[in-house]
C-alpha positions as CSV (number, residue, x, y, z in Angstrom):
1,X,107.1,102.6,124.1
2,X,109.2,99.9,122.9
3,X,109.9,96.1,123.1
4,X,111.8,95.0,126.2
5,X,114.5,92.8,124.4
6,X,116.4,92.0,127.5
7,X,114.0,90.3,129.8
8,X,114.9,90.2,133.5
9,X,114.2,86.6,133.7
10,X,114.7,84.2,130.8
11,X,111.6,82.3,129.7
12,X,111.6,78.7,130.2
13,X,112.1,76.7,127.1
14,X,109.2,74.5,126.6
15,X,109.3,71.7,124.1
16,X,107.9,72.4,120.7
17,X,105.9,70.2,118.4
18,X,108.7,69.0,116.0
19,X,108.3,68.3,112.4
20,X,107.6,64.6,112.4
21,X,104.9,65.1,115.1
22,X,103.3,67.9,113.2
23,X,102.1,66.1,110.3
24,X,100.7,63.4,112.7
25,X,99.2,66.2,114.8
26,X,97.5,67.8,111.8
27,X,96.1,64.4,110.6
28,X,94.6,63.8,114.0
29,X,92.9,67.2,114.1
30,X,91.9,67.6,110.5
31,X,88.5,66.0,110.8
32,X,87.8,67.7,114.2
33,X,88.8,71.1,113.0
34,X,87.0,70.8,109.6
35,X,83.7,70.4,111.6
36,X,84.5,72.9,114.3
37,X,86.1,75.8,112.5
38,X,82.9,76.8,110.4
39,X,81.0,76.9,113.4
40,X,82.9,79.6,115.0
41,X,81.7,83.2,114.8
42,X,85.1,84.5,113.9
43,X,85.6,82.1,110.9
44,X,85.4,84.4,107.8
45,X,84.5,81.8,105.1
46,X,81.1,80.8,106.1
47,X,79.0,79.4,103.1
48,X,82.2,77.9,101.3
49,X,83.2,74.3,102.2
50,X,86.6,73.7,103.4
51,X,88.9,72.0,100.8
52,X,91.9,71.4,103.0
53,X,93.9,72.4,106.2
54,X,97.6,73.1,106.3
55,X,99.5,73.4,109.7
56,X,101.6,76.6,109.6
57,X,103.0,76.2,113.0
58,X,102.4,74.4,116.3
59,X,104.0,75.2,119.6
60,X,103.3,73.8,123.1
61,X,103.0,76.6,125.4
62,X,102.5,74.0,128.2
63,X,102.8,70.2,128.0
64,X,99.9,68.4,129.5
65,X,101.0,66.8,132.9
66,X,101.1,63.1,133.8
67,X,98.0,61.7,135.3
68,X,95.8,64.6,133.9
69,X,96.7,67.0,136.7
70,X,97.9,69.7,134.4
71,X,96.1,70.8,131.3
72,X,98.2,71.1,128.1
73,X,98.2,74.3,126.2
74,X,98.8,74.2,122.3
75,X,99.1,77.1,120.0
76,X,98.4,76.4,116.2
77,X,98.5,78.6,113.1
78,X,96.2,76.7,110.5
79,X,95.7,77.7,107.0
80,X,92.2,76.8,105.8
81,X,91.7,76.4,102.1
82,X,88.2,76.9,100.8
83,X,86.5,76.1,97.5
84,X,85.7,79.2,95.4
85,X,82.0,80.4,95.0
86,X,80.0,78.4,92.5
87,X,80.6,79.3,88.8
88,X,83.9,81.1,89.7
89,X,87.2,80.2,88.1
90,X,89.2,81.5,91.0
91,X,91.7,79.3,92.6
92,X,90.8,78.0,96.2
93,X,91.2,80.9,98.7
94,X,93.0,80.4,102.0
95,X,93.0,82.2,105.3
96,X,95.4,81.7,108.4
97,X,93.7,81.2,111.8
98,X,95.1,81.4,115.2
99,X,94.0,78.5,117.6
100,X,94.7,78.1,121.2
101,X,93.7,74.5,122.2
102,X,93.7,73.0,125.6
103,X,94.3,69.2,126.2
104,X,93.0,67.1,129.0
105,X,92.2,63.4,129.6
106,X,88.7,64.6,130.7
107,X,86.9,67.7,130.6
108,X,85.4,69.2,133.8
109,X,81.6,69.9,133.3
110,X,82.2,73.7,133.1
111,X,84.4,73.2,130.0
112,X,82.2,70.8,128.1
113,X,80.8,73.5,125.8
114,X,84.2,74.3,124.7
115,X,85.0,70.8,123.5
116,X,86.5,70.4,119.8
117,X,86.7,66.7,120.0
118,X,88.9,63.6,120.7
119,X,91.5,62.7,118.2
120,X,91.4,58.9,117.4
121,X,95.1,58.9,116.3
122,X,98.4,60.7,116.5
123,X,100.1,62.5,119.5
124,X,96.7,63.5,121.2
125,X,94.9,60.3,120.7
126,X,92.1,59.8,123.3
127,X,92.6,63.3,124.8
128,X,89.9,66.0,125.0
129,X,90.8,68.9,122.8
130,X,89.0,72.1,123.4
131,X,89.0,75.9,123.0
132,X,91.7,77.0,125.7
133,X,90.5,80.6,126.2
134,X,87.4,79.0,128.1
135,X,89.9,77.6,130.8
136,X,90.8,80.2,133.3
137,X,94.1,78.1,134.1
138,X,95.2,78.4,130.5
139,X,94.2,81.8,130.0
140,X,96.2,82.7,133.1
141,X,99.3,81.0,131.6
142,X,99.0,83.3,128.5
143,X,99.0,86.3,130.6
144,X,102.2,84.9,132.3
145,X,103.9,84.5,128.9
146,X,103.0,88.1,128.1
147,X,104.6,89.3,131.4
148,X,108.1,88.2,130.5
149,X,109.4,89.1,126.9
150,X,111.1,86.4,125.0
151,X,110.7,83.8,122.2
152,X,109.3,80.4,122.1
153,X,109.7,78.7,118.8
154,X,108.0,80.9,116.2
155,X,106.2,83.0,118.8
156,X,107.7,86.2,120.1
157,X,106.4,88.1,123.2
158,X,107.0,91.7,123.6
159,X,106.2,94.1,126.3
160,X,106.2,98.0,126.8
161,X,108.8,99.4,129.2
162,X,107.9,100.8,132.4
163,X,104.5,99.2,132.9
164,X,103.4,96.8,135.6
165,X,101.4,93.7,134.9
166,X,100.6,91.7,138.1
167,X,100.5,88.0,138.0
168,X,97.5,85.9,139.2
169,X,94.7,88.3,137.7
170,X,91.6,86.2,137.2
171,X,90.6,85.7,133.6
172,X,87.2,86.2,132.0
173,X,86.5,85.5,128.3
174,X,84.1,88.1,126.7
175,X,81.2,86.9,124.6
176,X,79.8,88.5,121.5
177,X,82.8,89.3,119.3
178,X,82.7,88.5,115.7
179,X,86.2,88.6,114.2
180,X,88.5,88.3,117.4
181,X,88.4,86.9,120.9
182,X,89.1,88.8,124.0
183,X,90.0,88.1,127.7
184,X,89.6,90.4,130.6
185,X,92.3,90.0,133.4
186,X,91.2,91.2,136.8
187,X,89.4,94.3,135.4
188,X,93.0,95.7,134.7
189,X,93.8,94.6,131.2
190,X,92.1,93.2,128.0
191,X,93.9,90.7,125.8
192,X,92.5,90.9,122.0
193,X,93.5,87.7,120.3
194,X,93.4,88.1,116.4
195,X,91.8,85.1,114.8
196,X,92.3,85.5,111.2
197,X,96.1,86.7,110.7
198,X,98.5,87.7,108.0
199,X,102.0,89.0,107.5
200,X,102.3,92.6,108.7
201,X,101.9,94.5,112.0
202,X,98.1,94.8,112.8
203,X,97.2,98.6,113.1
204,X,95.6,97.7,116.5
205,X,99.2,97.3,117.7
206,X,100.9,99.8,115.3
207,X,98.8,102.8,115.8
208,X,98.4,102.7,119.6
209,X,102.2,102.2,119.8
210,X,102.7,105.1,117.6
211,X,100.2,107.3,119.7
212,X,101.9,106.2,122.9
213,X,104.9,108.1,121.7
214,X,102.8,111.5,121.4
215,X,101.0,113.6,123.9
216,X,97.7,112.1,122.8
217,X,96.1,110.2,125.8
218,X,92.7,109.2,124.0
219,X,94.0,105.7,123.2
220,X,95.0,103.0,125.5
221,X,98.6,102.2,125.2
222,X,99.5,98.5,124.5
223,X,101.1,96.9,127.6
224,X,102.3,93.7,125.9
225,X,101.8,91.8,122.7
226,X,102.8,88.7,121.0
227,X,103.8,87.8,117.3
228,X,104.8,84.9,115.0
229,X,108.0,85.0,113.0
230,X,109.6,82.6,110.6
231,X,113.2,83.6,110.2
232,X,114.3,83.6,106.5
233,X,110.8,82.9,105.2
234,X,108.6,86.0,105.9
235,X,109.4,89.8,105.6
236,X,107.0,90.8,108.4
237,X,105.8,89.1,111.5
238,X,102.2,88.1,112.2
239,X,100.5,90.0,115.1
240,X,98.7,87.5,117.2
241,X,97.5,89.4,120.2
242,X,97.5,92.8,122.1
243,X,97.2,93.3,125.8
244,X,95.9,96.8,126.8
245,X,94.5,98.6,129.8
246,X,90.8,97.6,130.6
247,X,88.8,100.8,131.0
248,X,86.7,100.1,134.0
249,X,83.3,101.8,134.0
250,X,83.3,102.8,130.4
251,X,80.3,102.7,128.2
252,X,80.6,102.7,124.3
253,X,79.1,105.4,122.2
254,X,76.5,103.3,120.5
255,X,74.8,102.4,123.9
256,X,74.9,106.1,125.2
257,X,73.4,107.2,121.8
258,X,70.5,104.6,122.1
259,X,69.8,105.8,125.6
260,X,69.7,109.4,124.4
261,X,67.2,108.3,121.8
262,X,65.1,106.2,124.1
263,X,64.9,109.1,126.7
264,X,64.5,111.8,124.3
265,X,67.6,113.7,125.8
266,X,70.1,115.8,124.1
267,X,73.4,114.4,123.0
268,X,74.9,117.3,121.2
269,X,77.5,117.9,124.0
270,X,78.6,114.4,123.8
271,X,78.8,114.5,120.0
272,X,80.7,117.7,120.1
273,X,83.3,116.2,122.6
274,X,83.4,113.2,120.4
275,X,84.4,115.3,117.4
276,X,87.3,116.9,119.4
277,X,88.6,113.4,120.4
278,X,88.7,112.3,116.8
279,X,90.5,115.4,115.8
280,X,93.1,115.0,118.5
281,X,93.7,111.3,117.5
282,X,94.1,112.3,113.7
283,X,96.4,115.1,114.5
284,X,98.5,112.9,116.8
285,X,98.6,110.2,114.0
286,X,99.7,112.7,111.5
287,X,102.5,113.9,113.7
288,X,103.7,110.4,114.5
289,X,103.5,108.8,111.1
290,X,104.1,109.9,107.5
291,X,101.4,111.9,105.5
292,X,101.1,112.6,102.0
293,X,98.8,114.7,99.4
294,X,96.5,113.2,96.8
295,X,96.3,115.2,93.4
296,X,94.2,115.1,90.4
297,X,95.2,111.5,89.2
298,X,94.7,110.0,92.6
299,X,91.3,111.6,93.3
300,X,89.9,110.8,90.0
301,X,91.0,107.4,90.6
302,X,89.2,107.4,93.9
303,X,86.1,108.7,92.4
304,X,86.1,106.1,89.7
305,X,86.5,103.3,92.4
306,X,83.4,104.7,94.1
307,X,81.4,104.7,90.9
308,X,82.5,101.0,90.2
309,X,81.5,100.0,93.9
310,X,78.1,101.6,93.4
311,X,77.5,99.8,90.1
312,X,78.5,96.5,91.7
313,X,76.1,97.1,94.7
314,X,73.3,98.1,92.5
315,X,73.7,94.9,90.5
316,X,73.4,92.9,93.7
317,X,70.7,95.0,95.5
318,X,67.8,96.0,93.3
319,X,66.5,98.5,95.7
320,X,69.7,100.5,95.1
321,X,69.2,100.9,91.3
322,X,66.7,103.9,91.2
323,X,69.1,106.0,93.1
324,X,72.3,105.4,91.0
325,X,72.0,108.7,89.1
326,X,71.6,110.9,92.2
327,X,74.4,109.0,94.1
328,X,76.8,109.3,91.1
329,X,76.4,113.0,91.5
330,X,78.7,112.8,94.5
331,X,81.3,111.0,92.7
332,X,81.2,113.3,89.6
333,X,81.5,116.3,92.1
334,X,84.8,114.6,93.6
335,X,86.0,114.3,90.1
336,X,85.3,118.0,89.2
337,X,87.0,119.0,92.6
338,X,90.1,117.2,91.4
339,X,90.1,118.7,87.9
340,X,89.7,122.3,89.5
341,X,93.0,121.6,91.4
342,X,91.7,120.3,94.6
343,X,93.8,118.1,96.7
344,X,93.6,116.0,99.9
345,X,95.9,115.1,102.7
346,X,96.1,111.4,103.5
347,X,97.5,109.9,106.8
348,X,97.0,106.7,108.8
349,X,93.4,106.6,110.1
350,X,91.3,104.6,112.6
351,X,89.8,102.9,109.4
352,X,86.4,101.8,111.0
353,X,85.2,104.5,113.1
354,X,81.8,104.5,114.6
355,X,79.9,104.9,117.9
356,X,80.9,101.3,118.9
357,X,84.6,102.0,118.6
358,X,84.6,104.9,121.2
359,X,84.3,104.6,125.0
360,X,82.9,107.2,127.4
361,X,85.4,106.7,130.3
362,X,85.0,108.4,133.9
363,X,87.7,111.1,134.1
364,X,89.5,110.6,137.4
365,X,91.6,113.9,136.9
366,X,88.7,116.4,136.9
367,X,85.5,114.5,137.4
368,X,83.0,114.0,134.5
369,X,83.9,111.7,131.6
370,X,85.9,111.8,128.5
371,X,86.0,109.9,125.2
372,X,88.6,107.3,124.3
373,X,89.1,105.6,120.8
374,X,89.8,101.9,120.5
375,X,89.8,99.1,118.0
376,X,92.2,100.3,115.4
377,X,92.2,97.0,113.6
378,X,90.0,98.5,110.6
379,X,87.5,96.5,108.8
380,X,88.6,92.9,109.4
381,X,87.2,91.7,106.0
382,X,89.6,93.9,104.1
383,X,93.3,92.8,103.3
384,X,95.8,93.9,106.0
385,X,97.6,95.9,103.3
386,X,94.6,97.9,102.5
387,X,93.9,98.5,106.3
388,X,97.4,100.1,106.8
389,X,97.2,102.3,103.9
390,X,96.9,106.0,104.5
391,X,93.6,107.7,103.5
392,X,92.0,111.0,103.9
393,X,90.6,112.0,107.5
394,X,87.1,112.6,106.1
395,X,86.8,108.8,105.7
396,X,86.7,108.2,109.5
397,X,84.5,111.3,109.9
398,X,82.1,109.9,107.4
399,X,81.9,106.5,109.3
400,X,81.0,108.4,112.5
401,X,78.4,110.5,110.7
402,X,76.8,107.4,109.3
403,X,76.8,105.9,112.8
404,X,74.8,108.8,114.2
405,X,72.3,108.0,111.4
406,X,72.3,104.1,112.3
407,X,71.7,105.0,115.9
408,X,68.8,107.3,115.0
409,X,67.2,104.4,112.7
410,X,67.0,102.2,115.6
411,X,64.2,104.3,117.0
412,X,61.1,103.3,115.2
413,X,59.1,106.3,116.3
414,X,57.7,108.2,113.5
415,X,58.1,112.0,113.4
416,X,60.7,114.6,112.9
417,X,62.4,114.3,116.4
418,X,64.5,111.3,115.5
419,X,65.8,113.1,112.3
420,X,66.4,116.2,114.2
421,X,68.5,114.3,116.7
422,X,70.7,112.9,113.8
423,X,71.2,116.2,112.1
424,X,72.0,117.9,115.4
425,X,74.5,115.4,116.5
426,X,76.3,115.1,113.1
427,X,76.7,118.9,113.0
428,X,77.9,119.1,116.6
429,X,80.3,116.3,115.9
430,X,81.6,118.2,112.9
431,X,82.0,121.5,115.0
432,X,83.9,119.7,117.7
433,X,86.3,118.3,115.1
434,X,86.8,121.7,113.5
435,X,87.5,123.3,116.8
436,X,90.2,120.9,117.8
437,X,91.9,120.4,114.4
438,X,91.4,123.8,112.8
439,X,90.0,122.1,109.7
440,X,86.2,122.1,109.4
441,X,85.1,118.9,107.5
442,X,82.4,120.9,105.8
443,X,85.0,123.0,104.0
444,X,85.9,119.8,101.9
445,X,82.3,119.2,101.1
446,X,83.0,117.1,98.1
447,X,85.3,114.8,99.8
448,X,83.0,114.2,102.7
449,X,79.9,113.9,100.7
450,X,81.6,111.3,98.4
451,X,83.0,109.3,101.2
452,X,79.7,109.4,103.1
453,X,77.8,108.4,99.9
454,X,80.5,105.4,99.4
455,X,80.0,104.3,103.0
456,X,76.2,104.2,102.6
457,X,76.5,102.2,99.5
458,X,78.8,99.6,101.3
459,X,76.2,99.6,104.1
460,X,73.3,98.7,101.7
461,X,75.4,95.9,100.3
462,X,76.3,94.5,103.6
463,X,73.1,94.5,105.2
464,X,71.3,93.1,102.2
465,X,73.8,90.1,102.5
466,X,74.0,89.8,106.3
467,X,71.1,91.6,108.0
468,X,68.2,92.2,105.5
469,X,66.0,93.5,108.5
470,X,68.5,96.4,108.7
471,X,68.4,97.4,105.1
472,X,65.9,100.2,105.7
473,X,68.8,102.0,107.8
474,X,71.4,102.8,104.8
475,X,68.4,103.0,102.3
476,X,67.1,106.1,104.2
477,X,70.5,107.6,103.9
478,X,70.6,106.6,100.2
479,X,67.5,108.5,99.5
480,X,68.7,111.5,101.3
481,X,72.2,111.5,99.6
482,X,70.7,110.8,96.2
483,X,68.0,113.6,96.5
484,X,70.0,116.8,97.7
485,X,73.2,118.2,96.7
486,X,73.9,119.8,100.1
């Protein structure tokens, strides 16, 4: 699976927004974007005022036609600087965002909700500027760019060899995503556009490309992608988007788990199969990419980091404070494991594995269904360098175990059935993982318990800040993990 560097048809050289016009363009858009950006669900800096915008790059993918017959498509990378939190001495922070803006003299009624605004000056004066992904014509143009590898200004379009991407597939923008945007093309492909970007290959492109070179078929292989590069100024490109097969008829694991809970049905066969799928992905990643081993210094450092995160979370969430002693026992046990000579293999991981990141897909080969794993981006709030760092497989396993618990806690019914459902599926998942990998997660009890505890502490802090009504979910796990050593 590699980039086709010699396209059969050379891409048209569309005009770029040159340097003199770039400054005028930014001036004309600054006020509009300063109001529009913070309202987008994928904007990461909510709650902190914007202190400035910088235009990183601007490329015309399609110039607007005369007389308004053809909409224009403008690709922007904008760095948004934000004031630090009150009382902080830190310098203003800045994130780089990818924007795709359509340009028309007048918007059709169907596109009115996508309006960003009308500049009163500059090269787009008087034009309607809007979110381009809502416009099927412009979304179709983006697919056409991905069909033919090549470069346009700072943008580079790559494509996997051997695959077929038909033209003219109808575009449908998905709703509900938080940190990215996705467009489905003809129920055949899905394009994920990363909104907040930084230098380095995004794991959601890097890891599926690596897995495509192995025998693992649990992860859809990328069909095309595009990046931004600045020769001589950056060591690595920014991954902007990935086009992958759309898994028609699939249902995510979260919905299936909730259905099982609502109907009071057994889910352990699915959990067991999911454990096997996870192990197959881990095994393939370890074969495709470098691995290493953590010894005593690294494990003791990991335990110290977990202890520090617990202290910070308890400082912010009073409900956590009574359980600090019990939770710290898990981290102390990890330190003892390291001092006894224990080690831990680390490798590339999914990084944010839970029931919403796996799809149950109809299996055309033998009937029934099978699990596929998607969304290798990792936790978007973490720096890209952290998300690309190898880690112990138990970190992914702990994330899935916590997800079973989260699903069970959505069922407000009292009694032991819900608790039994969670325990049974957690155990079945680990059994499936052990059968496929030859390594039982329970054999590394100190590691698994420490990472599950660390994950629960993270969840408490997240829910307290963003979804207080969900705080009871991780707090139930906190009480369990703090009370028992097993």
